[in-house]
N, C-alpha and C positions, 0 to 999 in steps of 0.2 A: 904438916908441908912446911916448906922456905918458900913457894913462892906469896911475893908480898903485895901483888895483886887478886890474891883470894882472900877476900874476908872470913874468917879464922870458924865465925857460926857456920859457913857453906861446908866447911871441910868438916866441923863437927859435924853437923849436918850425915855428911857422904858413909863416916863413920859410924854412927850408929847403926845408918840402911844398911850396911855392910853384916854387921855387928847381928841385927836382929830380921838378917835374910828378907827387909824391906824390897818390892816393886817401886819406882820411883816413873813418873812420868817427866821423859825432861824433856828438853830443846836448845839443841846444841846445833851447834858450826865447824865444817871440817877447816882444822886454820889453814891449808891451802890457796884451798881454793873458795870458801865460803858458803857454801855449799852446803845447806839447812837443813838438819836432822828431827823428826819427833814421833819417840816412842816411848813403851815401856822396858828401860831399865831394869837387870837385877843387878844391880853392881858386887865386884869381890873383892878387891883392893884398888889400893892409894898408893901411888909412888910418884918417885923423881925420878925423869930422864931430858937428857938434849935442854933442860935453864928451866924443865915447865912440871908443874903438878899434873896428873893423867887418872884415871878413873878408870881401870880395869873391868871392865862385864859382859851382860848378855843383853841380845834386843830382838825378841824377836826370833831365839835361836842359833843368834849367831853370836859371837864373839868384837867387840865395841873397845877399843880404847879413844875416850876423848878427851881432853885440854881441857882443863877445871876453867880456863879465860876464855872458853869458848862455850862455854852453856848459857842460856837467854834466857834461865830461868830459875828462880831458888827454888833447887830440889822440893819436889811433894810426891806421900805417897799415895800410892794407887788400889781402892777401897773393890 
């Protein structure tokens, strides 16, 4: 990930979750509206777009695209 605002350990943690098929409990905001979301996210891929780093995944059966700098908690696994 090239976004310098994202700590390396966060992107590494997400990469591990993608590789191992973990479900993460995440709290994030929409970049435009700042509307908050909380949910169990199955991460699928990290990507760069529009000058930002994004996490593509699934939350409760729906696709989500989460901008990494809008994640409000350190990703933790759901047990």
